[in-house]
C-alpha positions as CSV (number, residue, x, y, z in Angstrom):
1,M,10.3,-14.7,59.8
2,A,9.9,-13.0,56.7
3,C,12.1,-13.4,53.6
4,T,14.0,-10.3,52.1
5,H,14.9,-10.8,48.5
6,N,17.3,-8.4,47.1
7,T,17.0,-7.1,43.6
8,D,20.4,-6.2,41.7
9,T,19.7,-3.3,39.5
10,V,21.1,-3.9,36.1
11,E,21.9,-0.8,33.9
12,T,20.6,-1.0,30.4
13,V,23.3,0.3,28.2
14,P,21.1,1.7,25.1
15,T,21.9,0.1,21.6
16,R,22.7,2.4,18.8
17,S,21.0,2.4,15.7
18,V,22.6,0.6,13.1
19,R,22.0,-0.5,9.3
20,L,23.5,-3.1,7.0
21,V,25.4,-1.8,4.2
22,K,26.5,-4.3,1.3
23,H,29.9,-3.6,-0.1
24,A,32.8,-5.1,-2.1
25,L,34.3,-7.1,0.8
26,G,31.3,-8.2,2.4
27,E,28.4,-6.8,4.8
28,T,28.9,-4.3,7.7
29,Q,26.5,-2.9,10.2
30,V,27.1,0.9,10.5
31,P,25.8,3.6,12.6
32,T,22.5,5.0,11.3
33,N,23.9,8.6,11.5
34,P,27.8,8.6,11.7
35,Q,29.5,11.6,13.2
36,R,33.2,10.8,13.1
37,I,33.9,9.4,9.6
38,V,37.3,8.5,8.0
39,T,37.9,8.4,4.3
40,L,40.9,6.2,2.7
41,D,41.2,7.7,-0.6
42,S,40.0,10.7,-2.6
43,Y,36.9,9.0,-4.3
44,T,35.1,8.4,-1.0
45,L,36.8,11.8,0.3
46,E,35.1,13.6,-2.4
47,A,31.9,11.5,-2.2
48,V,31.8,12.5,1.5
49,L,32.3,16.1,0.9
50,A,30.0,16.4,-2.2
51,L,27.1,15.4,0.6
52,N,28.1,18.3,2.4
53,T,29.7,16.3,5.4
54,K,33.3,17.0,6.4
55,P,35.2,13.6,7.7
56,I,37.5,13.9,10.9
57,G,40.3,12.3,9.0
58,A,41.3,11.9,5.4
59,A,44.4,10.2,3.4
60,R,46.9,12.7,1.7
61,T,45.2,14.2,-1.2
62,D,46.8,16.3,-4.3
63,W,43.6,17.4,-5.7
64,E,43.6,21.0,-5.7
65,H,39.7,21.2,-5.8
66,L,39.5,19.6,-2.6
67,R,42.1,21.2,-0.7
68,D,40.4,24.6,0.6
69,R,37.5,22.2,2.2
70,L,39.7,20.2,4.3
71,D,40.7,22.4,7.1
72,G,40.5,20.7,10.4
73,V,40.9,17.1,8.6
74,T,43.1,15.2,10.1
75,N,45.8,13.6,7.4
76,I,46.0,9.9,8.2
77,G,49.0,9.3,5.6
78,L,48.8,7.8,2.1
79,S,46.2,6.5,0.4
80,G,47.6,3.1,0.0
81,E,49.4,3.1,3.3
82,P,47.2,5.1,6.1
83,S,48.5,5.1,9.7
84,L,46.1,2.8,12.1
85,E,47.6,4.5,14.7
86,K,46.2,7.8,13.5
87,V,42.8,6.3,12.5
88,L,42.5,4.7,16.0
89,T,43.3,7.9,17.9
90,L,40.4,9.7,15.9
91,K,37.9,7.2,17.5
92,P,36.0,6.9,14.0
93,D,32.4,5.2,13.9
94,L,32.8,4.7,10.0
95,I,35.7,3.9,7.5
96,L,35.5,4.4,4.0
97,G,37.6,3.0,1.3
98,N,37.9,1.6,-2.1
99,S,39.0,-2.1,-3.0
100,Y,42.7,-1.2,-3.8
101,Q,43.0,-0.9,0.1
102,Q,41.5,-4.6,0.8
103,S,45.2,-5.4,2.6
104,V,44.2,-3.1,5.6
105,Y,40.4,-3.6,5.5
106,N,40.7,-6.5,8.5
107,P,42.6,-4.1,11.2
108,L,40.4,-1.0,9.9
109,S,37.2,-3.2,10.6
110,Q,38.9,-3.7,14.3
111,I,38.9,-0.3,14.7
112,A,35.2,0.6,13.5
113,P,32.8,-0.2,10.9
114,T,34.6,-0.2,7.3
115,V,32.7,-0.1,4.2
116,I,34.9,-0.6,0.9
117,A,33.7,0.2,-2.6
118,K,34.6,-2.0,-6.0
119,F,37.1,0.0,-7.9
120,E,38.5,-0.8,-11.1
121,N,38.9,2.8,-12.6
122,S,37.9,6.5,-12.4
123,G,34.6,5.5,-14.5
124,D,33.4,3.8,-11.1
125,W,33.0,7.3,-9.4
126,K,29.3,7.1,-9.6
127,A,28.8,3.9,-8.2
128,I,31.3,4.7,-5.2
129,F,29.2,8.0,-4.8
130,T,26.0,5.9,-4.3
131,L,27.9,3.4,-1.7
132,V,29.0,6.4,0.2
133,G,25.2,7.6,0.6
134,Q,24.4,4.5,1.9
135,A,26.9,4.3,4.4
136,L,26.2,7.8,5.4
137,G,22.4,7.3,5.3
138,T,22.3,10.1,2.7
139,N,20.4,10.8,-0.3
140,T,22.5,11.3,-3.2
141,S,19.7,12.3,-5.5
142,P,19.8,15.7,-5.3
143,V,23.4,15.9,-6.3
144,M,23.0,13.5,-9.4
145,E,20.0,15.2,-10.3
146,R,21.7,18.5,-10.6
147,Y,24.7,16.8,-12.7
148,Y,22.4,15.6,-15.2
149,A,20.1,18.6,-15.0
150,R,23.1,20.8,-16.0
151,L,24.0,18.1,-19.0
152,E,20.6,18.6,-20.0
153,D,20.9,22.0,-20.5
154,F,24.5,21.8,-22.1
155,K,23.0,19.4,-24.4
156,T,20.0,21.8,-25.3
157,R,22.3,24.8,-26.2
158,M,24.8,22.6,-28.1
159,G,21.7,21.3,-30.6
160,D,23.2,20.0,-33.5
161,R,26.8,20.7,-32.8
162,L,26.9,17.5,-30.7
163,N,27.3,15.7,-33.9
164,W,29.8,17.9,-35.7
165,F,32.6,17.6,-32.7
166,E,34.6,14.6,-31.6
167,V,36.4,15.6,-28.7
168,S,39.7,13.8,-27.4
169,V,41.1,13.7,-23.7
170,I,44.9,13.1,-23.1
171,T,47.6,14.1,-20.8
172,V,51.2,14.4,-20.8
173,P,52.9,12.4,-17.9
174,P,56.0,14.2,-16.5
175,A,58.2,11.6,-18.1
176,G,57.2,12.5,-21.5
177,G,54.9,10.6,-24.1
178,F,51.2,11.0,-23.8
179,Y,48.1,9.1,-22.8
180,I,44.7,9.1,-24.3
181,Y,41.6,8.5,-22.3
182,G,38.8,6.2,-23.4
183,S,35.1,6.2,-22.6
184,D,35.2,4.2,-19.4
185,T,37.4,6.7,-17.6
186,F,36.0,9.9,-15.0
187,S,35.8,12.4,-17.9
188,G,34.7,9.8,-20.5
189,T,31.7,9.2,-18.4
190,I,31.2,12.9,-18.4
191,L,31.5,13.4,-21.9
192,A,29.3,10.2,-22.7
193,D,26.4,11.8,-20.4
194,A,27.0,15.2,-22.1
195,G,26.2,13.3,-25.6
196,L,29.6,14.1,-27.2
197,R,31.1,11.9,-29.8
198,R,34.9,10.6,-29.1
199,P,37.7,9.8,-31.7
200,A,37.6,5.9,-32.7
201,A,40.9,5.3,-30.8
202,Q,39.4,6.6,-27.6
203,Q,36.0,4.6,-27.8
204,N,37.0,1.4,-27.0
205,A,35.0,0.5,-23.7
206,A,38.5,-1.9,-22.9
207,I,40.7,1.4,-22.8
208,T,41.0,3.6,-19.8
209,S,44.3,5.2,-19.9
210,L,46.9,3.9,-22.8
211,R,50.2,5.4,-23.0
212,L,51.5,5.8,-26.3
213,S,54.7,6.9,-28.1
214,R,54.9,10.2,-30.5
215,E,54.8,7.7,-34.0
216,R,50.7,7.5,-32.8
217,L,50.1,10.8,-31.9
218,S,47.2,10.9,-34.7
219,N,45.3,8.6,-31.7
220,A,45.3,11.9,-29.9
221,D,43.5,14.0,-32.4
222,G,40.0,15.2,-32.7
223,D,38.0,18.6,-33.6
224,V,38.8,19.4,-29.9
225,I,41.5,18.2,-27.6
226,F,41.2,18.4,-23.8
227,L,45.0,18.4,-22.3
228,W,44.4,18.1,-18.7
229,N,47.7,18.5,-16.5
230,Y,49.1,16.7,-13.3
231,S,48.7,18.7,-10.0
232,S,51.0,16.9,-7.8
233,P,53.5,19.6,-6.5
234,D,56.7,17.3,-7.1
235,E,55.8,16.5,-10.8
236,Q,54.5,19.9,-12.0
237,V,57.8,21.2,-13.4
238,A,58.5,18.0,-15.3
239,Q,55.1,17.7,-16.5
240,I,55.4,21.6,-18.0
241,Q,58.7,20.6,-19.5
242,A,57.2,17.4,-21.0
243,T,54.1,19.4,-22.2
244,A,56.3,22.0,-23.8
245,K,58.5,19.3,-26.0
246,L,55.2,17.9,-27.0
247,K,54.0,21.2,-28.6
248,A,57.2,21.6,-30.3
249,D,57.0,18.0,-32.0
250,P,56.0,18.5,-35.8
251,L,53.5,15.5,-35.3
252,W,51.9,17.6,-32.5
253,Q,51.6,20.7,-35.1
254,Q,49.9,18.6,-37.8
255,L,47.1,17.7,-35.7
256,N,43.6,18.9,-36.6
257,A,42.7,20.4,-33.5
258,V,45.9,21.8,-32.6
259,K,45.8,23.6,-36.6
260,Q,42.6,24.7,-35.7
261,G,43.3,26.2,-32.4
262,K,41.1,24.0,-30.1
263,V,43.4,22.6,-27.7
264,Y,42.2,23.5,-24.4
265,E,44.3,22.7,-21.2
266,V,42.5,21.8,-18.2
267,P,43.4,21.3,-14.7
268,H,43.9,17.6,-12.9
269,Y,40.2,17.6,-12.0
270,W,39.6,16.1,-15.4
271,I,40.3,12.8,-14.3
272,G,38.9,13.4,-11.0
273,T,37.0,11.6,-8.5
274,G,33.6,12.5,-7.7
275,A,30.8,14.9,-8.4
276,I,32.7,17.9,-7.2
277,A,35.1,17.6,-9.8
278,A,32.3,16.5,-12.2
279,N,30.7,19.9,-12.1
280,L,34.1,21.6,-12.7
281,V,34.2,19.5,-16.1
282,I,30.8,20.6,-16.9
283,D,31.8,24.4,-16.3
284,D,34.7,23.8,-18.7
285,L,32.3,22.2,-21.4
286,F,30.0,25.4,-21.3
287,T,32.9,27.6,-21.3
288,Y,34.8,25.9,-24.3
289,L,32.4,24.2,-26.4
290,L,29.3,26.7,-26.4
291,A,31.4,29.1,-28.5
292,L,32.3,26.5,-31.3
293,K,31.3,26.8,-34.8
294,K,31.7,24.1,-37.4
């Protein structure tokens, strides 16, 4: 009698191509070509958008320069407290965030591959952009090359005037007083890349933002002052009132930039989160500084 052998057919499930990405909290295998991306904060959100990709979900953002790009993007809650249920429902294949969200890293990693960027202050925006590009498998060079090319054009047009002006960056919070912004901040890195000088009080690399009382208003002075405003809807009225109070202060009126009429009020993106905001800051540098004379 001939033996009959039954052969079971085993269905092979294709293995999805992945890449290893090193990040602030370890190493993560991410899809080679992620399609369903969730961002936990404005920095990774702006990085994704700057690379011409739209996430399926993102933490709430008050950044006006990003809002018109978010049609169809699901709000997953606050940056520090994302809704795990909403994220799970979206079925992401990649989650991106910053190190101040490490408390939710483990549960998010159970939902999808999660990459966390190191974040200490807004001056980290370039490193975050680079990491997001690695996670997406997208070349970030064209975006940054355009950024640096625009600044080289600015420096060429400014010429010797780069040595004539010290540029101060401040803001007035809704509660009053004022903050100065140092070199290791978002706008600080752009001003440095533009070859612009900063007042002595704002050159300390250890200073990101420092709140000062009215008695120290001299630390806000420069040949030019950029005064950026909050954009959070629930703070705008109080912030406008605080700014008006500052402008009425006799100490403010004694500042060199104020007396010379070189105080420029600019939007919230001056302490922004990525390449899109950086190019808006560069627009302002062209608008306000190219016309200056010694």
